[in-house]
N, C-alpha and C positions, 0 to 999 in steps of 0.2 A: 434676297427675298423672293419667294416663289409666286407672288401675286402678279397677275396680268392687269396692269393699270390701264391698258387700252380698252378695257371692258366697262369703264365707269365714265360718267359725264364729267366735264370740268367747268369751273373748279368744283372740287368736292373733298370733304374730309372722309377718310376711310379709317375705321377702327378695326383692328384685327383681333377678334375675340380670343384667339389662341394666345396672343401676347398679353392680353388683359388677364386671362386665367393664370398665366405664369406669375404676374405681379400679385394677384390675389392669393395665390398659394403661399408666397413668401410672407405676406401680411398675416395670413391665417396661422402660419407657423409661429409667428411672434405671439399672437393671441394664445395659442395653445401652450407654448412653453412658459409663458409668464402669467397667464390669467388676466391680462389686460384686455381692454375693449378698444377696438379700432373702428373709427368712423370715417366715412367718405366725406371730405369737405367739398360740398357741391359748388362752392365758388370757383373751384378749379375744373370740375368735370361734372356736368349735369346731363349727360346723354342718357336719358331715362330708359331708353330701349335696353340698356345694359343693366338696369337696377335689379331686376329679378336674379340675374347672374351674380351681381355684387352681393346681394342679400344672402347668398349661400355661403359666403366667406366672412363678411364683416358684420359688425353689430348694429349698424345704422348709418345715419347721416348727421352732419353738422351743417348749419345754415347761418346766413348772415342777414336774412330778410324774411319777411312773411312769405313771399313767393317761393323762395328756396325751401322754406320749412314745409309749405304745403306740397311742393313737388315731392320731397322726400317722404312725407306722410302718405301721400296717395300712391306713389309709384314704387316705394320700397316697403313701407309698412312695418319698419322696425323702430329702434330708438331714433328720436328726432331731437337734436340739441340746437340751440340758437344762441348767438352772441351778436350784439350790435352796440355801437358806441352810445346810442340812445334809441328808444322805442317811441313810435308814434302812438299816442293814446287811443286814436280811433282804430288802430290795428291790433291792439293788445289782446282783446278777447279772442280774436282768431288765432293769434300766436299761441295762446294758452290751449286752444282746441287742438292744435297740431303738435305741440311740443311737450316732451316730458322732462327736459332739462332747459332751464333758462339762465343764462349768464349775464350779469349786469356789469356795466362799466364804471359805476360809481355808487356810493352809498345813497346819494340823492335819488338815483333811478330805482334802486332797490326799495327805498322807503316809499317812493311814489306808488309802486305796484304791488307791494307785499300783501296788502289786504285783499286785493283782487285775487291773488294767487291762493290765499287761504280759503277763499270762497269759490274756487274754481270747480269744485266737485270731483276732482281727480288729483292724484298725487303728482306734483311737479317739484323736482329737485332744483333748488336755486343755488347759484354760485356767483362769485365775484371774480372779475378779471384783474389780476395783479400785474404790475409793471416792475420787473426786477431791476430795471435801469441798467441792464447789461445785455448786449447782443454783439454778434460778430458779422452782421449783415453789411456787406460793402456798398450795395446800392441803396442810397438814402431813401429813394421812393418806396422801398419795400421794408424799411427798418421800423418796426412798431415800437421799439424802445429807444428811438432817437430822442435827443433832448427836446423838451416841449411837446412830446407826443400826447395826442388826445386819447390814446388807448391804454387802459388799465390804471389801477390805483397804486400809487407808490407807497412804500412803507410809511412814510411821513403821515399820510392821510388815513392810516389805519388806527392811529392812536385815539383811544377813548371811544371808538365806535362799537355799537352793539352788534354782535354776530349771531344773535338768536334767529333761527330760520335759515341761515346760510349753511349749506352742506358741502360745498366744494370751492376750490380755487382753480382758476384757469390762467395760464400764461401762454403767450405766443411770442417767441423771440428768435425764430429761425427762418431761413429761406434757402432752400436747396442745399442743406448742409448735412454733414455726417454726424455720427453719434458721439464723437469726441467733443464736438461743439455742445451737444446736449449735456454731456457730462459736466462741462465747465459751467453751463447755465444753471444746472441743478444745484451745484455747490453754492451759487449766489442765492438761489431761491431758498435753499435750506437755511443759509446764514440769516437771511432777512425775514423769512416767513415760516421757519420751522416750528416755532411755538404755536402758530395758528393752525398748521397742518395737523397737529395732534387733536384738534377739535373737529376735523373734517371727516366726511365719509368718502370723498373722492378728490382727485386732482387731475386736471387735464393739461397735458404737455403741449397742446396746440398742434400746429402744423409745421411745415418746412422741413420735415424729416425725409431725406431722399432714400428711404428704406430699400427700394427696389433697384437702386443703382448698383452696377456691377462691383464697385469698390466699397460699398457700404459695409461698415463693421456691425453686423447683426449681433454678434456676441456681446459687444459693449452696450448696445441698446438693451438687450435682454438683462444684462447686469444692472443697468441703471433702473429699469422698471422694477426689478425684484428688490433692489435696495430701498426704493421709496415705499413699495408695498409693505415690506417687512418692518421698516423703521417706524412708519406712521400708522400701519394697519388700515390702509385705505385702498380704495379702488383706483386704478390708473386708466385714464383715457388718453388716446392719441387720435389726432384728426388730420392725417395727411390727405392732400388732394392730388397734388402732382404725382406722388409716389404710386397712386392707384393706376394712373393712366400713362405713366412715364414710358416713353418709347413704344407705345401701343398703336400709334396712329400716324397718318400721312395726310398731306394736302397735295392733291394732284392738280396740276396746272397745265395749260397749253400756251405755247408761244404764238402770239398774234402777229408779231412784226419784228424785224431787226433793222437797225440803222446804225450810223456811225457819227460820233462827234468827239474826236480825239480818242475815243474808246468805242469798241463795239458794244452796242446796247440791244437788249432783247426786251420787248414789251410783252407782259404776261396777262392772262385773264384772271390772275389773282393779285391781291393787294396786301402789302404789309399793314397799311393803315386800317384797312377794312377787315381783313381776314386773319391776320396774325399780329395784332398790335404790340405784343411784347417785343417783337423784333425791333421796334422803334423805341419802346418805353424802357426796356431793360438796360441797354439794348443787347441783342445777341445775334449771332449768325447761324441760321438753321442749316443743317446738312441737307444736300441734295444728292440723291442716289446717282452714282456714276460721275460726280463732279469732283473738282479739286479746288485748292486755293487759287487766287489770281496768279496767272502765269505758270502755275504748276503743270498744267496740261497745255496742249497746243493752241487752244482758242479760248481767249478770255472775254467774258461779257459782263456788263453791268446789268443786273436784272431789275426792272422797274415795272410799275403798274400802269394801267390805262387811265388812272385817276388824274385829276388836274393838280394834285398836291405835288409840288416840285420835289419834296423830300421823301416821297413814297417809293423808296429804293430799298430793295432787299439786300443787295450787296454785290460784290464782284466774285464771279465763279469762273472756273476754267473747265473745258470739255475736250474730249478727244477728237471731236468732229465739229464743224461749224453748226450753229443752231439755225434752224429754218422754221418758217411758218408751219404750224401743225405739230411740232415736236412736243412731247409730254415731258414735263419736269416734275419730279416727285420729292416734296419736302418731307423730312423725317421729324418724328416727335411732335406731331401736330394734333394730339388729342386733348391736351390740357391747356387751359387759358386761351383757347381759340374760339370754339363754339360759344363759350360763355361771355366773351368780350367783343365778338365781331359786331360790325355795324354796316349801315347802308349809305355811308358818305358817298356823295356824287351819284346816288342811285345805283351804285354797283351792286349787283345781285349777290346774295349770300350763297356760299358754297352748299351744294347738296350734302346730306349726311348719309354715309354708307357704312353698313356693318358687314364685315366678312367673317363667315364661320365655315368650318369644314362641312357642316351639314347642308347649308343653304347657299354657299358661295357668296357673291356680292349681293347684298340686299339694300336697296335704296330706302332708307328709313324716312327721309323727308327731303322734299325739293321746295325751292322758294321761287317767288316771282314778283310781279308788279304789286300785287295786293299786300305783300309783306312789307314792301317799301312804303306804300301809300298809307297803310294802317298805322304806322308809327308817327305820322305827321299831322 
């Protein structure tokens, strides 16, 4: 990569606009070849500095809360969809102000708010989230179709319900997966809910589609979308989040100290718990530019944070030369599920947010300090 990471403060997230455009062009191609509509899932990537750019390629945003919906409405200004397992009554008027698609998690929620929607004074397309009770997600924490899931209506609970006013069905059953998984899920969805699809105007395939990954089967995705559109004569939505920002960003860190306790250890000014929590939650091992697996290169270090959390360890990495105070380490694929999930545990400062473009070079979009920590408490 041709970026000079010595020119940015640490810790900081750096999003490379060139890589973001590359992803957006792939997603736009899917839209153009199928006639589907692709939305940015802001739960994964809410760097609104990039929203005017994203708006040139995608159809809008999908949100999981009032605040996300408002952000999409104000900063992108295109379609705004929302889904939540339940809505707070005191927020619902504002949700209707910002959204033009609202997906409900139960018939009870739909019945509670449908009269409000009729009186909203604007067209709002309403849908129901279905649970096909089938998924291939290996990490239970991220499986929305796991047994006893709170997300979506199973076929059993559709029996005898009135669908008047419902225009679409929404499902989410994937996580970082390829289109062969989608193909298998769609077969289940059609078997269970096909009769209802004939009554709908749209279906939303949800997120978890790794569309911009190098090995992703785009042609199979296009085939799946066209099949559903042609079979049921409905609009198809997809709402990837990770695929928009996949491999577009970095987290730049500085080595603060090195020590030894059976293994060489390096203390960084970034934190897995605070700045990249999915490293601990998923869990997964982020790539560092120029590093190798433990013992693969000459010098192996366990990388940890300056926090007091004993388990705040990023992992074991090897390097060609010994690490020393002041060295920069650059973590890859740090645009999605980082800025949206980070926190100030221990009073650790949030990383700055930087956008790189060919026109402006490195641009510091936002820096954080004590007031950001204090204002949350």
